[in-house]
C-alpha positions in Angstrom: 10.5 9.1 -1.5 7.9 8.6 -4.1 4.7 7.0 -2.9 2.0 6.0 -5.2 -1.9 6.0 -4.2 -4.4 4.4 -6.0 -8.1 3.6 -5.2 -11.5 1.9 -6.6 -14.7 3.6 -6.0 -15.1 2.2 -2.3 -11.8 3.9 -1.4 -12.2 7.0 -3.2 -13.6 9.1 -0.3 -10.1 8.8 1.4 -7.9 9.3 -1.5 -7.2 13.2 -1.5 -6.9 13.4 2.1 -4.1 10.7 2.1 -2.5 12.2 -0.8 -2.4 15.5 1.1 -0.6 13.5 4.2 1.9 12.1 2.0 2.8 15.5 0.5 2.9 16.9 3.9 5.4 14.5 5.1 7.7 15.7 2.5 7.4 13.0 0.1 6.4 12.9 -3.9 2.8 11.5 -4.5 1.9 9.6 -7.5 -1.8 9.4 -8.1 -2.6 6.4 -10.0 -6.4 7.2 -9.8 -9.1 6.8 -9.6 -9.5 10.4 -10.8 -13.2 10.4 -10.6 -15.8 8.5 -8.6 -17.0 5.4 -10.7 -19.2 2.7 -8.9 -18.1 0.6 -11.8 -14.5 0.5 -11.3 -12.5 -2.6 -10.2 -9.8 -2.8 -7.7 -7.6 -5.2 -9.7 -7.0 -2.5 -12.1 -5.7 -0.3 -9.5 -3.7 -2.9 -7.7 -2.2 -3.7 -10.9 -1.1 0.1 -11.4 0.7 0.2 -7.9 2.4 -3.1 -8.6 3.6 -1.9 -12.1 4.8 1.1 -10.7 6.8 -0.7 -8.2 8.2 -3.1 -10.5 9.3 -0.6 -12.8 11.1 1.5 -9.9 8.8 4.6 -10.4 7.9 4.6 -6.8 9.2 3.2 -3.4 5.9 2.4 -1.7 2.1 2.3 -2.2 -0.9 2.9 -0.9 -4.2 1.0 -2.1 -7.7 1.7 -0.9 -10.8 0.0 -1.7 -13.9 -0.8 0.5 -12.5 -3.1 2.9 -8.9 -3.4 2.1 -9.1 -6.9 1.5 -9.7 -7.6 -2.4 -7.2 -4.8 -3.3 -4.5 -6.5 -0.9 -5.4 -10.1 -2.4 -5.1 -8.5 -6.1 -1.7 -6.7 -5.2 0.0 -9.7 -3.6 -0.6 -11.7 -7.1 2.3 -9.6 -8.5 5.9 -10.1 -8.4 7.9 -8.0 -5.8 4.7 -6.8 -4.1 4.2 -7.2 -0.3 0.7 -5.9 0.5 -1.0 -6.2 3.6 -4.4 -4.7 4.9 -3.5 -2.8 8.3 -6.2 -1.1 10.3 -3.9 -0.5 13.6 -0.9 1.6 13.6 1.4 -1.0 14.9 1.0 -3.4 11.9 1.3 -0.3 9.5 5.1 0.2 10.7 5.9 -3.1 11.8 5.0 -4.7 8.5 7.6 -2.5 7.0 10.3 -2.9 9.6 10.0 -6.7 9.8 8.6 -8.0 6.7 9.4 -5.1 4.1 5.8 -4.6 3.3 5.8 -1.8 0.3 2.0 -1.5 -0.2 -0.5 -0.6 2.8 -3.9 -1.5 1.9 -7.0 0.2 3.6 -10.7 -0.2 3.6 -12.4 3.0 3.8 -15.6 1.4 4.6 -13.9 0.1 7.5 -11.8 2.7 9.3 -12.5 6.5 9.5 -10.2 9.4 7.9 -8.0 10.1 11.1 -7.1 6.7 11.4 -6.4 6.1 7.9 -3.7 9.4 8.3 -2.3 7.7 11.3 -1.6 4.6 9.4 -0.2 6.3 6.3 1.9 8.3 8.5 3.2 5.1 10.2 3.6 3.3 7.2 5.5 5.9 5.1 7.8 6.8 8.0 8.7 2.9 8.7 11.9 1.4 7.3 13.0 -2.4 6.9 15.2 -2.8 9.8 17.7 -5.0 7.9 18.1 -7.3 10.6 19.4 -10.7 9.8 16.4 -12.6 11.1 14.1 -10.1 8.9 16.5 -10.6 5.9 16.2 -14.3 6.2 12.6 -14.3 6.3 12.3 -11.8 3.5 14.4 -14.2 1.1 12.1 -17.2 2.1 9.0 -15.1 1.1 11.2 -14.3 -2.1 12.0 -17.9 -2.7 8.2 -18.6 -2.3 7.4 -16.0 -4.9 9.8 -17.6 -7.4 8.8 -21.0 -6.8 5.0 -20.1 -8.0 
């Protein structure tokens, strides 16, 4: 599986460690930046990079980091086909994929520590959409909302 990771300056402190976690799980990491700390960069740009990579089939999932995770999540969800959520607990990180087909995990590096971030990424990456009828039905309704604008 290919997993994109992107961050602004707020998420930059966690990025390298999380790339190593994904790689250690046997997955390919696609590094979408930031490639250096820049206090003037903006999370919507990195959310767009992940969204475009998903839309073009270049990656299967994404991990998006900013200071709180909130801004990145809002920006990511403005894009067609992106189902992003802030998850700061392990249950939500895997359940969001299993039940809701979440494809972008948003984390706040100023909110959680590195060990919890690693645990969240492991849970998210390992999880798969259940395909259960009720979850498919709900996903279809979410997709209809997206199409309706």
